[in-house]
mmJSON file of the N, C-alpha and C atoms, coordinates in Angstrom:
{"data_MODEL":{"atom_site":{
"group_PDB":["ATOM","ATOM","ATOM","ATOM","ATOM","ATOM","ATOM","ATOM","ATOM","ATOM","ATOM","ATOM","ATOM","ATOM","ATOM","ATOM","ATOM","ATOM","ATOM","ATOM","ATOM","ATOM","ATOM","ATOM","ATOM","ATOM","ATOM","ATOM","ATOM","ATOM","ATOM","ATOM","ATOM","ATOM","ATOM","ATOM","ATOM","ATOM","ATOM","ATOM","ATOM","ATOM","ATOM","ATOM","ATOM","ATOM","ATOM","ATOM","ATOM","ATOM","ATOM","ATOM","ATOM","ATOM","ATOM","ATOM","ATOM","ATOM","ATOM","ATOM","ATOM","ATOM","ATOM","ATOM","ATOM","ATOM","ATOM","ATOM","ATOM","ATOM","ATOM","ATOM","ATOM","ATOM","ATOM","ATOM","ATOM","ATOM","ATOM","ATOM","ATOM","ATOM","ATOM","ATOM","ATOM","ATOM","ATOM","ATOM","ATOM","ATOM","ATOM","ATOM","ATOM","ATOM","ATOM","ATOM","ATOM","ATOM","ATOM","ATOM","ATOM","ATOM","ATOM","ATOM","ATOM","ATOM","ATOM","ATOM","ATOM","ATOM","ATOM","ATOM","ATOM","ATOM","ATOM","ATOM","ATOM","ATOM","ATOM","ATOM","ATOM","ATOM","ATOM","ATOM","ATOM","ATOM","ATOM","ATOM","ATOM","ATOM","ATOM","ATOM","ATOM","ATOM","ATOM","ATOM","ATOM","ATOM","ATOM","ATOM","ATOM","ATOM","ATOM","ATOM","ATOM","ATOM","ATOM","ATOM","ATOM","ATOM","ATOM","ATOM","ATOM","ATOM","ATOM","ATOM","ATOM","ATOM","ATOM","ATOM","ATOM","ATOM","ATOM","ATOM","ATOM","ATOM","ATOM","ATOM","ATOM","ATOM","ATOM","ATOM","ATOM","ATOM","ATOM","ATOM","ATOM","ATOM","ATOM","ATOM","ATOM","ATOM","ATOM","ATOM","ATOM","ATOM"],
"id":[1,2,3,4,5,6,7,8,9,10,11,12,13,14,15,16,17,18,19,20,21,22,23,24,25,26,27,28,29,30,31,32,33,34,35,36,37,38,39,40,41,42,43,44,45,46,47,48,49,50,51,52,53,54,55,56,57,58,59,60,61,62,63,64,65,66,67,68,69,70,71,72,73,74,75,76,77,78,79,80,81,82,83,84,85,86,87,88,89,90,91,92,93,94,95,96,97,98,99,100,101,102,103,104,105,106,107,108,109,110,111,112,113,114,115,116,117,118,119,120,121,122,123,124,125,126,127,128,129,130,131,132,133,134,135,136,137,138,139,140,141,142,143,144,145,146,147,148,149,150,151,152,153,154,155,156,157,158,159,160,161,162,163,164,165,166,167,168,169,170,171,172,173,174,175,176,177,178,179,180,181,182,183,184,185,186],
"type_symbol":["N","C","C","N","C","C","N","C","C","N","C","C","N","C","C","N","C","C","N","C","C","N","C","C","N","C","C","N","C","C","N","C","C","N","C","C","N","C","C","N","C","C","N","C","C","N","C","C","N","C","C","N","C","C","N","C","C","N","C","C","N","C","C","N","C","C","N","C","C","N","C","C","N","C","C","N","C","C","N","C","C","N","C","C","N","C","C","N","C","C","N","C","C","N","C","C","N","C","C","N","C","C","N","C","C","N","C","C","N","C","C","N","C","C","N","C","C","N","C","C","N","C","C","N","C","C","N","C","C","N","C","C","N","C","C","N","C","C","N","C","C","N","C","C","N","C","C","N","C","C","N","C","C","N","C","C","N","C","C","N","C","C","N","C","C","N","C","C","N","C","C","N","C","C","N","C","C","N","C","C","N","C","C","N","C","C"],
"label_atom_id":["N","CA","C","N","CA","C","N","CA","C","N","CA","C","N","CA","C","N","CA","C","N","CA","C","N","CA","C","N","CA","C","N","CA","C","N","CA","C","N","CA","C","N","CA","C","N","CA","C","N","CA","C","N","CA","C","N","CA","C","N","CA","C","N","CA","C","N","CA","C","N","CA","C","N","CA","C","N","CA","C","N","CA","C","N","CA","C","N","CA","C","N","CA","C","N","CA","C","N","CA","C","N","CA","C","N","CA","C","N","CA","C","N","CA","C","N","CA","C","N","CA","C","N","CA","C","N","CA","C","N","CA","C","N","CA","C","N","CA","C","N","CA","C","N","CA","C","N","CA","C","N","CA","C","N","CA","C","N","CA","C","N","CA","C","N","CA","C","N","CA","C","N","CA","C","N","CA","C","N","CA","C","N","CA","C","N","CA","C","N","CA","C","N","CA","C","N","CA","C","N","CA","C","N","CA","C","N","CA","C","N","CA","C","N","CA","C"],
"label_alt_id":[null,null,null,null,null,null,null,null,null,null,null,null,null,null,null,null,null,null,null,null,null,null,null,null,null,null,null,null,null,null,null,null,null,null,null,null,null,null,null,null,null,null,null,null,null,null,null,null,null,null,null,null,null,null,null,null,null,null,null,null,null,null,null,null,null,null,null,null,null,null,null,null,null,null,null,null,null,null,null,null,null,null,null,null,null,null,null,null,null,null,null,null,null,null,null,null,null,null,null,null,null,null,null,null,null,null,null,null,null,null,null,null,null,null,null,null,null,null,null,null,null,null,null,null,null,null,null,null,null,null,null,null,null,null,null,null,null,null,null,null,null,null,null,null,null,null,null,null,null,null,null,null,null,null,null,null,null,null,null,null,null,null,null,null,null,null,null,null,null,null,null,null,null,null,null,null,null,null,null,null,null,null,null,null,null,null],
"label_comp_id":["MET","MET","MET","VAL","VAL","VAL","GLU","GLU","GLU","SER","SER","SER","ARG","ARG","ARG","SER","SER","SER","TRP","TRP","TRP","LEU","LEU","LEU","VAL","VAL","VAL","THR","THR","THR","CYS","CYS","CYS","GLN","GLN","GLN","ASP","ASP","ASP","ALA","ALA","ALA","GLY","GLY","GLY","ASP","ASP","ASP","GLY","GLY","GLY","SER","SER","SER","GLY","GLY","GLY","ASP","ASP","ASP","LEU","LEU","LEU","MET","MET","MET","LEU","LEU","LEU","ILE","ILE","ILE","LEU","LEU","LEU","PRO","PRO","PRO","ASP","ASP","ASP","GLU","GLU","GLU","PHE","PHE","PHE","MET","MET","MET","ALA","ALA","ALA","GLU","GLU","GLU","SER","SER","SER","GLY","GLY","GLY","TRP","TRP","TRP","SER","SER","SER","ILE","ILE","ILE","GLY","GLY","GLY","GLU","GLU","GLU","GLU","GLU","GLU","LEU","LEU","LEU","ASN","ASN","ASN","PHE","PHE","PHE","GLU","GLU","GLU","GLN","GLN","GLN","GLN","GLN","GLN","GLU","GLU","GLU","ASP","ASP","ASP","GLY","GLY","GLY","SER","SER","SER","TRP","TRP","TRP","ARG","ARG","ARG","VAL","VAL","VAL","SER","SER","SER","LYS","LYS","LYS","MET","MET","MET","GLU","GLU","GLU","LYS","LYS","LYS","ASN","ASN","ASN","VAL","VAL","VAL","SER","SER","SER","ILE","ILE","ILE"],
"label_asym_id":["A","A","A","A","A","A","A","A","A","A","A","A","A","A","A","A","A","A","A","A","A","A","A","A","A","A","A","A","A","A","A","A","A","A","A","A","A","A","A","A","A","A","A","A","A","A","A","A","A","A","A","A","A","A","A","A","A","A","A","A","A","A","A","A","A","A","A","A","A","A","A","A","A","A","A","A","A","A","A","A","A","A","A","A","A","A","A","A","A","A","A","A","A","A","A","A","A","A","A","A","A","A","A","A","A","A","A","A","A","A","A","A","A","A","A","A","A","A","A","A","A","A","A","A","A","A","A","A","A","A","A","A","A","A","A","A","A","A","A","A","A","A","A","A","A","A","A","A","A","A","A","A","A","A","A","A","A","A","A","A","A","A","A","A","A","A","A","A","A","A","A","A","A","A","A","A","A","A","A","A","A","A","A","A","A","A"],
"label_entity_id":["1","1","1","1","1","1","1","1","1","1","1","1","1","1","1","1","1","1","1","1","1","1","1","1","1","1","1","1","1","1","1","1","1","1","1","1","1","1","1","1","1","1","1","1","1","1","1","1","1","1","1","1","1","1","1","1","1","1","1","1","1","1","1","1","1","1","1","1","1","1","1","1","1","1","1","1","1","1","1","1","1","1","1","1","1","1","1","1","1","1","1","1","1","1","1","1","1","1","1","1","1","1","1","1","1","1","1","1","1","1","1","1","1","1","1","1","1","1","1","1","1","1","1","1","1","1","1","1","1","1","1","1","1","1","1","1","1","1","1","1","1","1","1","1","1","1","1","1","1","1","1","1","1","1","1","1","1","1","1","1","1","1","1","1","1","1","1","1","1","1","1","1","1","1","1","1","1","1","1","1","1","1","1","1","1","1"],
"label_seq_id":[1,1,1,2,2,2,3,3,3,4,4,4,5,5,5,6,6,6,7,7,7,8,8,8,9,9,9,10,10,10,11,11,11,12,12,12,13,13,13,14,14,14,15,15,15,16,16,16,17,17,17,18,18,18,19,19,19,20,20,20,21,21,21,22,22,22,23,23,23,24,24,24,25,25,25,26,26,26,27,27,27,28,28,28,29,29,29,30,30,30,31,31,31,32,32,32,33,33,33,34,34,34,35,35,35,36,36,36,37,37,37,38,38,38,39,39,39,40,40,40,41,41,41,42,42,42,43,43,43,44,44,44,45,45,45,46,46,46,47,47,47,48,48,48,49,49,49,50,50,50,51,51,51,52,52,52,53,53,53,54,54,54,55,55,55,56,56,56,57,57,57,58,58,58,59,59,59,60,60,60,61,61,61,62,62,62],
"pdbx_PDB_ins_code":[null,null,null,null,null,null,null,null,null,null,null,null,null,null,null,null,null,null,null,null,null,null,null,null,null,null,null,null,null,null,null,null,null,null,null,null,null,null,null,null,null,null,null,null,null,null,null,null,null,null,null,null,null,null,null,null,null,null,null,null,null,null,null,null,null,null,null,null,null,null,null,null,null,null,null,null,null,null,null,null,null,null,null,null,null,null,null,null,null,null,null,null,null,null,null,null,null,null,null,null,null,null,null,null,null,null,null,null,null,null,null,null,null,null,null,null,null,null,null,null,null,null,null,null,null,null,null,null,null,null,null,null,null,null,null,null,null,null,null,null,null,null,null,null,null,null,null,null,null,null,null,null,null,null,null,null,null,null,null,null,null,null,null,null,null,null,null,null,null,null,null,null,null,null,null,null,null,null,null,null,null,null,null,null,null,null],
"Cartn_x":[-13.542,-14.347,-13.449,-13.557,-12.745,-12.955,-11.965,-12.273,-12.155,-13.389,-13.587,-12.944,-12.317,-11.753,-12.106,-12.191,-12.588,-11.318,-11.437,-10.317,-10.978,-10.482,-10.966,-9.874,-10.298,-9.386,-10.045,-9.26,-9.786,-9.414,-10.353,-10.084,-9.271,-8.468,-7.636,-8.018,-7.865,-7.887,-6.957,-6.789,-5.856,-4.87,-5.185,-4.43,-4.218,-4.637,-4.51,-5.709,-6.762,-7.814,-9.029,-8.718,-10.055,-11.099,-10.786,-11.94,-11.885,-10.854,-10.842,-10.03,-10.746,-10.062,-9.194,-8.147,-7.371,-7.64,-7.689,-7.882,-6.59,-5.743,-4.634,-4.662,-4.581,-4.577,-3.208,-3.592,-2.297,-1.41,0.05,0.578,0.303,-0.117,-0.457,-1.349,-2.464,-3.709,-3.52,-2.61,-2.037,-1.463,-0.57,0.054,-0.866,-1.927,-2.874,-3.777,-3.992,-5.121,-4.505,-3.238,-2.515,-2.698,-3.427,-3.518,-2.454,-2.227,-0.954,-1.333,-0.297,-0.681,-1.321,-2.351,-2.816,-4.009,-4.506,-5.633,-6.848,-7.744,-9.057,-10.072,-10.587,-11.536,-12.827,-13.73,-15.151,-15.747,-16.507,-16.718,-18.456,-18.85,-20.305,-20.561,-21.774,-21.911,-22.864,-22.639,-23.481,-24.641,-25.581,-26.676,-26.582,-25.354,-24.939,-23.994,-23.979,-23.17,-21.524,-21.271,-19.791,-19.81,-18.394,-18.168,-17.671,-17.864,-17.316,-16.43,-14.949,-14.192,-14.03,-13.912,-13.346,-12.631,-11.814,-11.022,-11.729,-11.871,-12.84,-11.779,-12.871,-12.335,-12.213,-11.17,-10.915,-11.617,-12.327,-12.782,-11.763,-11.801,-10.883,-11.747,-11.313,-12.148,-11.191,-11.627,-10.64,-10.858],
"Cartn_y":[-2.538,-1.338,-0.002,0.913,1.719,3.113,3.501,4.579,5.906,6.707,7.943,8.964,9.773,11.058,12.37,13.076,14.895,15.386,16.432,17.49,18.817,19.659,21.333,21.99,22.656,23.388,24.801,25.887,26.994,27.307,27.763,28.582,29.727,29.762,31.16,31.723,32.978,33.641,33.315,33.282,32.828,34.155,35.29,36.643,37.303,36.659,37.211,37.856,38.393,39.271,38.518,36.827,36.349,36.154,36.177,35.81,34.418,33.601,32.031,31.706,30.827,30.301,29.122,28.905,27.771,26.804,25.681,24.86,24.362,24.495,24.094,22.418,21.567,20.395,20.001,19.75,19.391,18.074,18.195,17.477,15.896,16.07,14.71,14.082,14.878,14.717,13.715,14.406,13.805,12.473,12.32,11.1,9.962,10.201,9.334,9.006,9.909,9.549,8.88,9.045,8.478,9.356,10.67,11.494,12.313,12.726,13.412,14.583,15.675,16.664,16.479,16.97,16.749,15.885,15.232,14.587,15.277,14.515,15.32,15.043,16.125,16.052,16.051,15.869,15.902,16.61,17.895,18.333,18.164,18.047,17.734,18.409,19.708,20.133,19.411,19.633,18.629,19.737,19.145,19.784,20.782,20.384,21.389,22.545,22.492,23.622,23.248,22.324,21.714,21.275,20.789,20.141,18.757,17.896,16.66,16.715,16.27,16.366,14.786,14.249,13.109,12.664,11.981,11.793,11.164,11.535,11.204,9.954,8.808,7.538,7.736,7.103,7.428,6.035,6.227,5.153,4.31,3.102,2.222,1.292,1.618,0.792,-0.469,-1.672,-2.666,-2.954],
"Cartn_z":[2.339,2.362,1.897,1.389,1.078,2.018,2.779,3.614,3.27,3.403,2.947,3.834,3.147,4.075,3.465,4.381,3.865,4.053,3.077,3.022,2.964,3.61,3.345,2.67,1.729,0.605,0.298,-0.03,-0.278,-1.533,-2.48,-3.823,-3.663,-4.643,-4.567,-5.893,-6.002,-7.336,-8.051,-9.377,-10.36,-10.321,-10.232,-10.342,-11.424,-12.33,-13.926,-14.292,-13.591,-13.686,-14.61,-14.854,-15.518,-14.557,-13.391,-12.485,-12.049,-12.623,-12.551,-11.017,-10.541,-9.41,-9.486,-8.614,-8.384,-7.277,-7.432,-6.207,-6.13,-4.994,-4.692,-3.826,-4.181,-3.38,-2.718,-1.206,-0.314,-0.809,-0.707,-1.284,-0.684,0.566,1.305,0.791,0.671,-0.383,-1.612,-2.579,-3.691,-3.506,-2.49,-2.18,-2.196,-1.159,-0.425,-1.491,-2.508,-3.739,-4.659,-4.815,-5.989,-7.361,-7.214,-8.135,-8.63,-9.993,-10.018,-10.862,-11.346,-11.938,-13.314,-13.848,-15.072,-15.306,-13.804,-13.939,-14.205,-14.957,-15.135,-14.188,-13.323,-12.336,-12.461,-11.88,-11.847,-10.349,-10.676,-9.474,-9.38,-8.007,-7.656,-6.705,-6.681,-5.566,-4.666,-3.449,-2.429,-1.939,-1.489,-0.812,0.09,1.082,1.881,1.318,0.224,-0.654,-0.536,-0.112,-0.264,-1.544,-2.244,-3.551,-3.176,-3.884,-3.97,-5.206,-4.993,-6.216,-6.403,-7.547,-7.786,-9.141,-9.264,-10.545,-11.717,-12.905,-13.953,-14.448,-14.604,-15.126,-16.438,-17.118,-18.619,-19.16,-20.024,-21.062,-21.679,-21.476,-22.237,-23.368,-24.628,-25.46,-26.006,-26.383,-26.571,-27.975],
"occupancy":[1.0,1.0,1.0,1.0,1.0,1.0,1.0,1.0,1.0,1.0,1.0,1.0,1.0,1.0,1.0,1.0,1.0,1.0,1.0,1.0,1.0,1.0,1.0,1.0,1.0,1.0,1.0,1.0,1.0,1.0,1.0,1.0,1.0,1.0,1.0,1.0,1.0,1.0,1.0,1.0,1.0,1.0,1.0,1.0,1.0,1.0,1.0,1.0,1.0,1.0,1.0,1.0,1.0,1.0,1.0,1.0,1.0,1.0,1.0,1.0,1.0,1.0,1.0,1.0,1.0,1.0,1.0,1.0,1.0,1.0,1.0,1.0,1.0,1.0,1.0,1.0,1.0,1.0,1.0,1.0,1.0,1.0,1.0,1.0,1.0,1.0,1.0,1.0,1.0,1.0,1.0,1.0,1.0,1.0,1.0,1.0,1.0,1.0,1.0,1.0,1.0,1.0,1.0,1.0,1.0,1.0,1.0,1.0,1.0,1.0,1.0,1.0,1.0,1.0,1.0,1.0,1.0,1.0,1.0,1.0,1.0,1.0,1.0,1.0,1.0,1.0,1.0,1.0,1.0,1.0,1.0,1.0,1.0,1.0,1.0,1.0,1.0,1.0,1.0,1.0,1.0,1.0,1.0,1.0,1.0,1.0,1.0,1.0,1.0,1.0,1.0,1.0,1.0,1.0,1.0,1.0,1.0,1.0,1.0,1.0,1.0,1.0,1.0,1.0,1.0,1.0,1.0,1.0,1.0,1.0,1.0,1.0,1.0,1.0,1.0,1.0,1.0,1.0,1.0,1.0,1.0,1.0,1.0,1.0,1.0,1.0],
"B_iso_or_equiv":[0.0,0.0,0.0,0.0,0.0,0.0,0.0,0.0,0.0,0.0,0.0,0.0,0.0,0.0,0.0,0.0,0.0,0.0,0.0,0.0,0.0,0.0,0.0,0.0,0.0,0.0,0.0,0.0,0.0,0.0,0.0,0.0,0.0,0.0,0.0,0.0,0.0,0.0,0.0,0.0,0.0,0.0,0.0,0.0,0.0,0.0,0.0,0.0,0.0,0.0,0.0,0.0,0.0,0.0,0.0,0.0,0.0,0.0,0.0,0.0,0.0,0.0,0.0,0.0,0.0,0.0,0.0,0.0,0.0,0.0,0.0,0.0,0.0,0.0,0.0,0.0,0.0,0.0,0.0,0.0,0.0,0.0,0.0,0.0,0.0,0.0,0.0,0.0,0.0,0.0,0.0,0.0,0.0,0.0,0.0,0.0,0.0,0.0,0.0,0.0,0.0,0.0,0.0,0.0,0.0,0.0,0.0,0.0,0.0,0.0,0.0,0.0,0.0,0.0,0.0,0.0,0.0,0.0,0.0,0.0,0.0,0.0,0.0,0.0,0.0,0.0,0.0,0.0,0.0,0.0,0.0,0.0,0.0,0.0,0.0,0.0,0.0,0.0,0.0,0.0,0.0,0.0,0.0,0.0,0.0,0.0,0.0,0.0,0.0,0.0,0.0,0.0,0.0,0.0,0.0,0.0,0.0,0.0,0.0,0.0,0.0,0.0,0.0,0.0,0.0,0.0,0.0,0.0,0.0,0.0,0.0,0.0,0.0,0.0,0.0,0.0,0.0,0.0,0.0,0.0,0.0,0.0,0.0,0.0,0.0,0.0],
"pdbx_formal_charge":[null,null,null,null,null,null,null,null,null,null,null,null,null,null,null,null,null,null,null,null,null,null,null,null,null,null,null,null,null,null,null,null,null,null,null,null,null,null,null,null,null,null,null,null,null,null,null,null,null,null,null,null,null,null,null,null,null,null,null,null,null,null,null,null,null,null,null,null,null,null,null,null,null,null,null,null,null,null,null,null,null,null,null,null,null,null,null,null,null,null,null,null,null,null,null,null,null,null,null,null,null,null,null,null,null,null,null,null,null,null,null,null,null,null,null,null,null,null,null,null,null,null,null,null,null,null,null,null,null,null,null,null,null,null,null,null,null,null,null,null,null,null,null,null,null,null,null,null,null,null,null,null,null,null,null,null,null,null,null,null,null,null,null,null,null,null,null,null,null,null,null,null,null,null,null,null,null,null,null,null,null,null,null,null,null,null],
"auth_seq_id":[1,1,1,2,2,2,3,3,3,4,4,4,5,5,5,6,6,6,7,7,7,8,8,8,9,9,9,10,10,10,11,11,11,12,12,12,13,13,13,14,14,14,15,15,15,16,16,16,17,17,17,18,18,18,19,19,19,20,20,20,21,21,21,22,22,22,23,23,23,24,24,24,25,25,25,26,26,26,27,27,27,28,28,28,29,29,29,30,30,30,31,31,31,32,32,32,33,33,33,34,34,34,35,35,35,36,36,36,37,37,37,38,38,38,39,39,39,40,40,40,41,41,41,42,42,42,43,43,43,44,44,44,45,45,45,46,46,46,47,47,47,48,48,48,49,49,49,50,50,50,51,51,51,52,52,52,53,53,53,54,54,54,55,55,55,56,56,56,57,57,57,58,58,58,59,59,59,60,60,60,61,61,61,62,62,62],
"auth_comp_id":["MET","MET","MET","VAL","VAL","VAL","GLU","GLU","GLU","SER","SER","SER","ARG","ARG","ARG","SER","SER","SER","TRP","TRP","TRP","LEU","LEU","LEU","VAL","VAL","VAL","THR","THR","THR","CYS","CYS","CYS","GLN","GLN","GLN","ASP","ASP","ASP","ALA","ALA","ALA","GLY","GLY","GLY","ASP","ASP","ASP","GLY","GLY","GLY","SER","SER","SER","GLY","GLY","GLY","ASP","ASP","ASP","LEU","LEU","LEU","MET","MET","MET","LEU","LEU","LEU","ILE","ILE","ILE","LEU","LEU","LEU","PRO","PRO","PRO","ASP","ASP","ASP","GLU","GLU","GLU","PHE","PHE","PHE","MET","MET","MET","ALA","ALA","ALA","GLU","GLU","GLU","SER","SER","SER","GLY","GLY","GLY","TRP","TRP","TRP","SER","SER","SER","ILE","ILE","ILE","GLY","GLY","GLY","GLU","GLU","GLU","GLU","GLU","GLU","LEU","LEU","LEU","ASN","ASN","ASN","PHE","PHE","PHE","GLU","GLU","GLU","GLN","GLN","GLN","GLN","GLN","GLN","GLU","GLU","GLU","ASP","ASP","ASP","GLY","GLY","GLY","SER","SER","SER","TRP","TRP","TRP","ARG","ARG","ARG","VAL","VAL","VAL","SER","SER","SER","LYS","LYS","LYS","MET","MET","MET","GLU","GLU","GLU","LYS","LYS","LYS","ASN","ASN","ASN","VAL","VAL","VAL","SER","SER","SER","ILE","ILE","ILE"],
"auth_asym_id":["A","A","A","A","A","A","A","A","A","A","A","A","A","A","A","A","A","A","A","A","A","A","A","A","A","A","A","A","A","A","A","A","A","A","A","A","A","A","A","A","A","A","A","A","A","A","A","A","A","A","A","A","A","A","A","A","A","A","A","A","A","A","A","A","A","A","A","A","A","A","A","A","A","A","A","A","A","A","A","A","A","A","A","A","A","A","A","A","A","A","A","A","A","A","A","A","A","A","A","A","A","A","A","A","A","A","A","A","A","A","A","A","A","A","A","A","A","A","A","A","A","A","A","A","A","A","A","A","A","A","A","A","A","A","A","A","A","A","A","A","A","A","A","A","A","A","A","A","A","A","A","A","A","A","A","A","A","A","A","A","A","A","A","A","A","A","A","A","A","A","A","A","A","A","A","A","A","A","A","A","A","A","A","A","A","A"],
"auth_atom_id":["N","CA","C","N","CA","C","N","CA","C","N","CA","C","N","CA","C","N","CA","C","N","CA","C","N","CA","C","N","CA","C","N","CA","C","N","CA","C","N","CA","C","N","CA","C","N","CA","C","N","CA","C","N","CA","C","N","CA","C","N","CA","C","N","CA","C","N","CA","C","N","CA","C","N","CA","C","N","CA","C","N","CA","C","N","CA","C","N","CA","C","N","CA","C","N","CA","C","N","CA","C","N","CA","C","N","CA","C","N","CA","C","N","CA","C","N","CA","C","N","CA","C","N","CA","C","N","CA","C","N","CA","C","N","CA","C","N","CA","C","N","CA","C","N","CA","C","N","CA","C","N","CA","C","N","CA","C","N","CA","C","N","CA","C","N","CA","C","N","CA","C","N","CA","C","N","CA","C","N","CA","C","N","CA","C","N","CA","C","N","CA","C","N","CA","C","N","CA","C","N","CA","C","N","CA","C","N","CA","C","N","CA","C","N","CA","C"],
"pdbx_PDB_model_num":[1,1,1,1,1,1,1,1,1,1,1,1,1,1,1,1,1,1,1,1,1,1,1,1,1,1,1,1,1,1,1,1,1,1,1,1,1,1,1,1,1,1,1,1,1,1,1,1,1,1,1,1,1,1,1,1,1,1,1,1,1,1,1,1,1,1,1,1,1,1,1,1,1,1,1,1,1,1,1,1,1,1,1,1,1,1,1,1,1,1,1,1,1,1,1,1,1,1,1,1,1,1,1,1,1,1,1,1,1,1,1,1,1,1,1,1,1,1,1,1,1,1,1,1,1,1,1,1,1,1,1,1,1,1,1,1,1,1,1,1,1,1,1,1,1,1,1,1,1,1,1,1,1,1,1,1,1,1,1,1,1,1,1,1,1,1,1,1,1,1,1,1,1,1,1,1,1,1,1,1,1,1,1,1,1,1]
}}}
């Protein structure tokens, strides 16, 4: 069984006037998840208003 762990992070304004937000993921999270910079992520809003973020799986064609 895979243990699920929650992380609380705050979105930050990109600061470029675009209104875009940045999600800074802690180094500890990146190490534990095996994610790296450049990964494509999927964002799902939950009923309680929180968001679930998961790594998008790449489709492999043979």
